[in-house]
N, C-alpha and C positions, 0 to 999 in steps of 0.2 A: 569683162566686155559682152554684152548680149548682142548678138547679130541679129539683123533683120533679115528673115525668111518670108520672100515673097514668090509665089507660084513655082516654088523648087528651086528659086536663085537666092544665093546667099549674098545678102550686102554688107561689104565691109563696115560701113558708118552703121554703128549701131548704139545702143543705150549702156550707159555705165553704170553698173549696179555700185552702192554705196559697200555692201558685203553681202556674202552668199554663206550661209552657215549650214555646212554638213551636205551641200549640195542641194539641199532643200527647202531653207528657208531664207527668204531676201530679208535684208534690214535696210531701211532707207533712213539717213539720219538728215535731221534738219534742227536749224538756230534759227528761229522765226519768231515774231509777236506771236502768230495763232496757226495752227494749222488749217488749211483751207480744204476745201473740195477739188482742188486743182493739185494739192499734195496727194490726197487719194486716188484720185483719176491716174498719176503718175504712176503709183504702185500698181493700180491695178492691170495698166498697161504691161508693166513690167511681170507680173504673174501672167498674164494671158500669154505674154511672148516667149516666156520662159518654160510654159507649163507647170509651172508650179503652184501649188494651192494656198502657202501662206506666207504671210508676210507681217512686219512690224515697221510703223512708221512712228520714229521717235524724234521728238521736239526736245533740245538741251536748254531752251531759252525760257524755262519755267520754274516757278519756286520748288513744286513738288513733282519729282519725275513721274510718277505714277499718271498726273494730269496731262503730260505731254507723250504717253504711250496709247498708241491704236495697234490693234490687232486686226489684220484685214484676211479674210476669207475667200476665194475665189470658186 
């Protein structure tokens, strides 16, 4: 659970990360026809709110996995 912090207040309702590897890399898992800009925006929001720099957006609904993998750096 990634809490939302606004003006020093921590809100209990937060975002749910799929995976956090080593406390540094966010993994967002999808199984969709195609990754969209909305998926990338979601991951960028997670990066910004968590003060992390690296994330991977993974789509498992592709023939070759390398075609469904995106590295996102903020």
